[in-house]
C-alpha positions in Angstrom: 86.2 92.9 -13.2 89.7 92.6 -14.6 89.7 93.2 -18.4 91.7 91.3 -20.9 92.4 94.6 -22.7 92.0 98.2 -21.5 91.7 101.1 -23.9 92.1 104.9 -23.4 89.5 107.3 -24.8 91.4 110.5 -25.2 89.2 113.3 -26.7 90.2 116.7 -28.1 88.1 119.1 -30.2 85.4 116.5 -30.9 88.0 114.0 -32.0 89.3 110.7 -30.5 92.9 109.7 -30.4 93.7 106.5 -32.2 97.0 104.7 -32.9 98.3 102.3 -35.4 101.4 100.0 -35.3 104.3 99.5 -37.7 102.8 96.5 -39.4 99.1 97.2 -38.9 96.5 98.3 -41.5 94.0 99.6 -38.9 93.7 102.0 -36.0 92.7 101.3 -32.4 92.5 103.1 -29.0 95.8 103.3 -27.1 96.0 100.6 -24.4 96.7 96.9 -24.2 96.7 93.7 -22.1 96.5 93.7 -18.4 99.4 91.8 -16.8 99.2 89.5 -13.8 98.8 91.3 -10.4 97.9 94.6 -12.3 94.7 96.5 -12.0 92.9 97.8 -15.1 94.0 101.4 -14.2 97.6 100.3 -13.6 97.7 98.5 -17.0 96.3 101.5 -18.7 98.9 103.8 -17.1 101.7 101.4 -18.1 100.4 101.2 -21.7 100.0 104.9 -22.1 103.6 105.5 -20.9 104.9 102.7 -23.1 103.0 103.7 -26.2 102.6 107.5 -26.0 104.9 108.7 -23.2 102.0 110.2 -21.2 100.5 109.7 -17.8 96.8 110.0 -17.3 95.8 112.3 -14.4 92.1 111.6 -14.7 90.8 108.1 -15.5 87.1 107.3 -15.4 85.5 104.0 -16.5 83.2 104.4 -19.5 82.3 101.1 -21.3 83.0 97.4 -21.6 82.1 94.6 -23.9 82.9 91.0 -24.8 84.4 90.5 -28.2 87.3 89.4 -30.4 90.6 91.2 -30.5 91.2 92.0 -34.2 94.9 91.6 -33.9 95.1 88.4 -31.9 91.7 86.8 -32.9 91.2 86.0 -29.2 87.9 86.5 -27.5 88.0 88.6 -24.3 86.6 91.3 -22.1 87.5 94.8 -23.2 87.2 97.9 -20.9 87.5 101.5 -22.0 88.3 104.5 -19.8 87.8 108.2 -20.4 91.1 110.1 -20.0 90.1 113.7 -19.4 93.6 115.0 -18.5 97.1 113.7 -19.1 100.6 114.8 -18.3 103.2 115.0 -21.1 103.2 115.5 -24.8 101.9 112.6 -26.9 105.0 111.1 -28.5 104.5 107.6 -30.1 107.2 105.0 -29.3 108.7 102.4 -31.6 105.7 100.0 -31.4 103.3 102.8 -32.5 103.7 104.2 -36.0 101.2 107.0 -35.7 98.8 108.6 -33.2 96.0 110.7 -34.7 93.0 112.6 -33.5 90.1 111.6 -35.8 86.6 112.8 -36.0 83.5 110.6 -36.1 83.0 111.2 -39.8 86.6 110.0 -40.7 85.9 106.8 -38.8 82.3 106.2 -39.8 82.9 106.7 -43.6 85.3 103.7 -43.6 88.2 105.6 -45.1 90.1 105.0 -41.9 90.1 101.3 -41.0 89.6 100.7 -37.2 89.1 97.9 -34.8 85.5 96.9 -34.2 85.7 98.3 -30.7 86.4 101.8 -32.1 83.2 101.7 -34.1 81.2 100.7 -31.0 82.9 103.5 -29.0 82.3 106.2 -31.6 78.6 105.4 -31.7 78.4 105.5 -27.9 80.5 108.7 -27.6 78.3 110.4 -30.2 75.1 109.3 -28.4 76.5 110.6 -25.1 77.5 114.0 -26.6 81.3 113.5 -26.5 81.7 113.5 -30.3 
């Protein structure tokens, strides 16, 4: 299945990497829309390069759901991939204001505003022993 949006789950020290944009008031997983004639994995690689200047060297499908994109208000299919290894140093570009590794408590207590998909992911990652 081709997803409308793909997201990267990058974990480190029991924390998940989330990003926020210049005009945004919430955080989300790195990633973005799939373009025509692009696989989910190609879209994810392109987005990681554009947003964070990294290349995933290990991509594994983790979870998908149907929902609404908080930024665009469009419904779609969202796919998330575990990125166990990547090449390069995380360096946000001009569309990303900040990239932060956050623990489950920072996300669950509501002090850090996130997309609905992040909350779903955190619960699943916790259940599966990743966080």
